[in-house]
C-alpha positions in Angstrom: 0.2 -0.1 0.4 2.7 2.1 1.3 4.6 1.4 -2.8 1.5 2.5 -4.2 1.3 5.9 -2.2 4.7 6.7 -3.0 4.2 5.8 -6.8 1.0 8.0 -6.8 3.2 10.7 -5.3 5.8 10.5 -8.0 3.5 10.4 -11.1 1.2 13.5 -9.8 5.0 15.3 -9.5 5.9 14.4 -13.0 2.4 15.3 -14.4 2.8 18.9 -12.3 5.9 19.0 -14.0 5.1 18.3 -17.9 1.8 20.4 -17.0 4.8 23.4 -16.5 6.6 22.4 -19.7 4.1 22.9 -21.6 2.5 26.3 -20.2 6.1 27.5 -20.7 6.0 26.1 -23.7 2.2 27.6 -24.7 3.6 31.1 -23.1 6.5 31.1 -25.5 5.0 30.4 -28.9 2.5 33.3 -28.1 5.5 35.5 -27.1 6.9 34.6 -30.7 3.6 35.2 -32.6 3.6 38.7 -31.4 6.8 39.4 -31.6 5.9 38.3 -35.2 2.6 40.3 -36.0 4.8 43.6 -34.4 7.7 42.8 -37.3 4.6 42.5 -40.3 3.5 45.8 -38.9 6.8 47.5 -39.2 7.1 46.0 -42.3 3.9 47.5 -43.7 5.1 50.7 -41.5 8.6 50.6 -43.3 6.7 50.1 -46.7 3.8 53.4 -46.3 6.9 55.1 -45.6 9.1 54.4 -48.3 5.8 55.1 -50.8 4.9 58.3 -49.4 8.5 59.6 -49.9 8.2 58.0 -53.8 5.5 59.6 -54.4 3.6 56.8 -54.6 -0.4 56.4 -53.5 -0.8 53.3 -51.8 -4.9 54.4 -51.6 -6.1 51.9 -48.4 -4.4 49.2 -49.7 -2.0 48.5 -47.0 -4.6 49.0 -44.0 -5.9 45.7 -41.9 -9.2 46.6 -42.9 -8.8 46.8 -47.0 -11.0 44.2 -49.1 -8.2 42.0 -51.1 -9.3 40.6 -54.2 -8.1 37.4 -55.9 -8.7 36.6 -59.4 -7.7 33.7 -61.4 -6.2 33.4 -64.7 -7.2 30.5 -66.9 -5.6 31.5 -69.9 -2.6 33.9 -71.3 -3.5 35.7 -74.2 -1.2 35.2 -77.4 2.2 37.2 -77.9 0.3 38.6 -80.9 -2.5 39.9 -79.1 -0.6 41.8 -76.6 0.9 45.4 -77.7 4.1 46.6 -75.1 5.1 50.3 -75.9 7.9 51.0 -73.5 8.1 54.8 -72.3 11.3 55.8 -71.0 11.2 58.4 -67.7 13.5 61.6 -68.0 
């Protein structure tokens, strides 16, 4: 009987240690995700600043609440159908 109580206590202690380790890992993951979000926000702010200084109007495309749209292209046109004009900037 005494041995089983010791074993049970040891198992409980091991479970508690494992739970602490899991909690620490979850906290580390949350911190890493927060850091990644902050880095993404800083990158967007830098991109907005560069675009603004170059005079490129981004409108609301870099905002969080902007509706993003994607279009599926099924086929590319032939080379004869596409006209390309090159303009040199001075």
